C-alpha positions in Angstrom: 112.1 66.2 83.6 110.5 63.0 84.9 112.6 59.9 85.6 112.2 57.0 83.1 110.0 54.0 83.8 112.8 51.6 83.0 116.4 51.3 84.1 115.8 53.3 87.2 118.8 53.5 89.6 119.8 55.0 92.8 122.2 57.3 90.9 119.3 58.8 88.8 117.2 59.2 91.9 120.0 60.8 93.9 120.7 63.3 91.2 117.0 64.2 90.9 116.8 64.8 94.7 120.1 66.5 95.0 121.3 63.8 97.4 124.7 62.1 97.4 123.2 59.0 99.0 122.8 55.8 97.0 120.9 54.0 99.7 117.3 53.1 98.7 115.8 53.7 102.1 117.6 57.0 102.6 116.3 58.2 99.2 112.7 57.0 99.8 112.6 58.9 103.0 114.7 61.9 102.0 113.2 65.3 102.9 113.9 66.6 99.3 111.4 64.1 97.9 108.4 65.7 96.3 105.8 63.2 97.5 103.4 64.4 94.8 105.9 63.7 92.1 105.5 59.9 92.4 104.0 58.4 89.2 105.1 54.8 89.3 103.0 52.4 87.1 102.8 50.1 90.2 99.3 50.9 91.6 100.2 49.6 95.1 103.3 51.6 95.4 101.5 54.7 94.2 98.8 54.2 96.9 101.5 53.7 99.6 103.8 56.6 98.7 101.9 59.3 96.8 101.3 62.3 99.0 102.9 60.7 102.0 105.1 62.8 104.4 108.6 61.8 105.4 107.3 60.2 108.6 104.6 58.3 106.7 107.1 57.0 104.3 109.3 55.9 107.2 106.4 54.1 108.8 105.5 52.6 105.4 109.0 51.1 105.0 108.8 49.7 108.5 105.5 48.0 107.7 103.5 50.2 110.1 101.1 51.5 107.5 100.8 48.4 105.3 101.6 45.3 107.3 104.0 43.0 105.6 105.3 45.7 103.2 108.7 45.9 104.7 111.5 47.9 103.0 111.7 50.6 100.4 111.1 49.9 96.7 113.4 51.7 94.3 110.7 51.2 91.7 108.5 53.8 93.4 110.7 56.4 91.6 109.8 55.2 88.1 108.2 58.1 86.4 109.0 60.4 89.3 108.8 64.1 88.5 110.6 66.3 91.0 109.0 69.5 89.9 105.4 68.2 89.8 102.9 70.7 91.2 99.8 69.6 93.1 97.3 71.8 94.7 94.8 71.7 97.6 91.9 73.8 98.9 91.7 76.0 101.9 88.1 76.3 103.2 88.7 79.9 104.4 87.3 82.5 102.1 88.4 86.1 102.3 86.8 89.2 100.8 88.9 90.7 98.1 90.6 94.0 99.2 88.0 96.1 97.2 85.0 94.3 98.8 84.8 96.0 102.2 82.1 98.4 101.1 78.4 97.5 101.1 77.8 99.2 97.9 80.7 97.6 96.0 80.7 94.1 94.4 81.2 91.5 97.0 84.0 89.2 95.7 85.0 86.2 97.8 88.4 84.6 97.2 88.4 80.8 97.7 92.1 79.9 98.2 93.6 77.2 96.0 97.1 76.6 97.4 100.2 74.5 96.7 100.0 71.1 98.3 103.2 72.0 100.1 104.9 75.3 100.7 108.2 74.3 99.0 106.4 74.1 95.7 106.5 77.9 95.4 110.2 77.4 94.4 109.3 75.1 91.5 108.7 76.1 87.9 105.0 77.2 87.8 102.5 75.4 85.6 98.9 76.7 85.6 96.4 73.9 86.4 92.6 74.3 86.3 90.2 72.6 88.6 86.4 72.5 88.3 84.1 73.5 91.1 80.5 74.2 91.8 79.4 76.8 94.4 76.2 76.8 96.6 74.8 79.7 98.6 72.8 79.6 101.8 71.9 82.1 104.5 72.3 79.4 107.2 75.0 76.7 107.6 72.9 73.8 106.3 73.8 72.2 103.0 72.2 68.8 103.5 70.3 67.3 100.6 68.0 69.9 99.0 69.4 72.9 101.0 71.4 75.7 99.5 71.1 77.4 96.1 73.4 76.3 93.3 74.9 79.4 91.7 74.4 79.0 88.0 77.4 81.0 87.0 79.5 78.8 89.3 78.4 75.4 88.1 81.5 73.4 86.9 83.5 76.6 86.8 87.3 76.5 86.5 89.4 77.8 89.4 93.2 77.9 89.7 96.0 78.9 92.0 96.1 81.2 94.0 92.3 81.5 94.4 89.0 81.3 92.7 86.8 84.4 92.9 83.2 84.1 93.7 81.0 87.2 93.1 77.9 87.4 95.3 75.3 90.1 94.6 74.3 91.8 97.9 71.1 93.3 96.4 70.1 90.3 94.2 71.4 87.3 96.2 71.6 83.9 94.6 68.5 82.5 96.4 66.3 85.2 95.0 65.4 86.5 98.5 65.7 90.0 100.0 69.0 91.9 99.9 71.6 90.9 102.3 71.7 93.2 105.3 74.9 95.0 106.4 77.0 92.9 108.8 74.8 89.8 108.3 76.3 86.5 107.5 75.8 83.8 104.8 77.6 80.6 103.8 79.2 79.3 100.7 79.8 75.7 99.9 82.5 75.0 97.3 82.3 71.5 95.8 85.4 70.3 94.1 84.2 68.4 91.0 87.5 67.2 89.4 91.1 68.0 88.7 93.7 66.6 86.3 95.2 63.4 87.7 97.7 63.9 90.5 97.0 67.6 90.6 94.7 67.7 93.7 95.5 66.6 97.2 93.2 65.5 100.0 94.9 64.2 103.1 94.5 60.5 103.4 93.1 60.0 99.8 94.8 58.4 96.9 95.7 60.5 93.8 92.8 59.0 91.9 90.2 59.7 94.6 91.5 63.2 95.1 91.4 64.0 91.4 87.9 62.6 91.0 86.5 65.3 93.3 83.6 65.1 95.7 85.3 67.0 98.5 83.6 70.2 99.6 84.4 73.3 101.7 82.0 75.5 103.7 82.8 78.9 105.0 81.0 81.8 106.5 81.1 85.3 104.9 80.2 88.5 106.7 78.5 91.1 104.6 80.4 94.4 104.8 78.8 97.6 106.1 78.6 101.0 104.5 81.8 102.7 105.6 80.4 106.2 105.0 78.4 108.1 107.7 77.1 110.8 105.2 77.7 113.4 107.9 77.9 117.0 106.8 79.2 119.4 109.4 79.9 123.1 109.3 83.6 123.7 109.7 85.3 127.0 110.3 83.6 130.2 109.1 85.5 133.5 109.0 84.3 137.0 108.4 86.3 139.7 106.6 85.0 143.3 106.9 87.2 146.0 105.4 86.7 149.6 104.1 89.8 150.8 102.5 90.4 153.5 99.8 86.8 153.5 98.7 86.7 149.7 98.3 84.6 147.6 100.5 84.9 143.9 101.5 82.1 142.3 103.5 82.3 138.6 103.1 82.3 135.3 105.1 84.3 132.3 104.1 82.6 129.0 105.0 84.3 125.6 105.2 82.4 122.3 105.3 83.5 118.9 106.7 81.8 115.9 105.3 81.9 112.1 104.9 80.3 111.5 101.5 80.3 108.7 99.0 79.7 111.0 96.0 80.2 114.7 95.3 77.3 116.7 96.7 76.0 120.3 96.5 75.3 121.6 100.0 72.9 124.5 100.4 74.3 127.3 102.5 72.8 130.5 104.0 74.9 133.2 105.6 73.7 136.3 107.4 75.4 139.4 108.8 73.8 142.0 111.1 74.4 145.0 113.2 72.7 143.3 116.2 73.6 140.1 118.0 69.9 138.9 117.8 69.8 139.7 114.0 66.9 142.0 114.5 68.6 145.1 113.0 70.1 145.6 109.6 70.3 142.0 108.4 71.9 141.0 105.1 71.4 137.4 103.8 73.2 135.5 101.1 72.3 132.0 99.9 74.1 129.5 97.6 75.6 126.1 97.5 79.1 124.7 98.3 80.4 121.7 96.2 81.5 119.1 98.7 83.8 116.4 97.3 83.4 112.7 98.1 85.6 111.4 100.9 88.4 109.3 99.2 90.9 109.4 102.1 89.2 108.1 105.3 85.5 106.9 104.9 83.8 107.0 108.2 85.3 110.3 109.3 84.2 113.8 108.2 87.0 115.5 106.5 87.4 119.0 104.9 85.3 118.7 101.7 84.4 122.1 100.4 84.5 125.8 100.9 82.8 128.9 99.6 83.0 132.7 99.9 79.8 134.6 100.5 80.0 138.4 99.8 77.6 141.2 100.7 78.3 144.0 98.2 75.9 146.6 99.6 76.5 146.0 103.3 79.1 148.8 103.5 76.2 151.3 103.2 75.1 150.3 106.7 78.4 150.0 108.5 81.4 152.2 109.2 84.9 151.4 110.3 84.9 150.3 114.0 81.4 148.8 113.9 80.9 145.3 115.2 79.5 142.8 112.6 77.6 139.8 113.8 77.5 136.8 111.4 76.1 133.3 111.4 75.8 130.4 109.0 73.2 127.7 108.2 74.1 124.6 106.1 71.9 121.9 104.6 68.7 123.6 105.7 69.6 123.0 109.3 69.9 125.5 112.2 72.0 128.6 112.4 75.4 128.3 113.8 76.8 130.1 116.8 77.0 133.8 116.2 80.5 135.1 115.5 81.7 138.7 115.6 84.1 140.8 113.6 85.0 144.5 113.4 85.0 146.7 110.3 88.6 147.8 109.8 90.4 150.1 107.4 93.5 147.9 107.0 93.7 146.3 103.6 93.5 142.5 103.6 96.8 140.7 103.0 97.2 139.1 99.6 
C-alpha cells in the first residue's frame, strides 16, 4: 500500500522500509528503498530521486547532482509505494528453445525485465508496454531503412519477454528466403508505457514512459539440424534346414537421420558364388525408417526388415556356404557376407 500524500512521517517511512531508523537522511539513502516507488507530487523531488541508486541519492543529498539541493527531504516519500514494479528492456534477443531448426517457426524473445533484481520478490502485477519492430538484413536503421513489421506495430509486450515471429521463407522485407546461418537485425522501438512503469537510466519517469528508446540486436538464422543420411547398418543371414522346414532369410537394419518417416527401398541377394554369378535369389521391398527424434545430426537405428527366400532351399544343402549382400536406397551393393546352411533349429 502506498504511503499517504499528507501527514508523512519518519515512522511511516521506517515501517514501509523495514528500518528502525527515524533519521531522514538514513531513510532516503537506505538500501531497502525501492527507488521506482517514489511518487511524490513535488516534480523536482521526483526528478531528483526517482530511479536513483543509493549512491546517487547520497550524492543528491550532498548537493553533487543538483548544486544547492543540500539535505534529504522527507516529502520525497509522499505517495511512496514500496512494492511498485517498474520494467526495463534488454537489447539482447534470444531464439526460443523450439526455434533452433531452420524448418520450424523462428521466434525471437525480446527480454522485458524488472528494473532491479529484488523486484522478483515483490507481488507481481502484469504491466503492458507498446512496441514497434523493424526488420533489416543489415545493421542500418537510419531514416527510411528497415521494414516495419505490420503485425508488430504498436504491439503490447510484457514481462518476461515479447515474442517476435520472423518468417524464414517469407521474410518481412518481401525478399528472398533467409539462408541458413545468415544474420539479420531487429530494431525494437519502445513506444510507451504506463507512467513510472518503464526505466531508462538517466531519464525521468515521464521521459521513460513516453517511449522513443530503441534496441537493435542481431539474430542468426538456424541451420537444418538433419543430415538426411541413410546408411546400411548390420545385416545378418539365417540359413537353416531342420525337420523339413527351411529358413533362408536376411535381417537388414538401417541407420538414418531423417526429419520425417521415410520408406527406404531395399534389395537383398543370396547366391552360391561369391561373385553372384551362380544360383542367385533376389528379394526387393521397403523398410519403414522412423524420423530421428533423439539426436538430429547423427544417424541412429531407424528401421529394420526381414527378407525371406522361400524357394532357396531347393538349391542348397546343409553345409553349403551362402553369400549374401544388400543394396539400399538404389545405391551400391554392400560388402558380401557369408553364412553356412545348418541343421540346428534357430533359437526362439
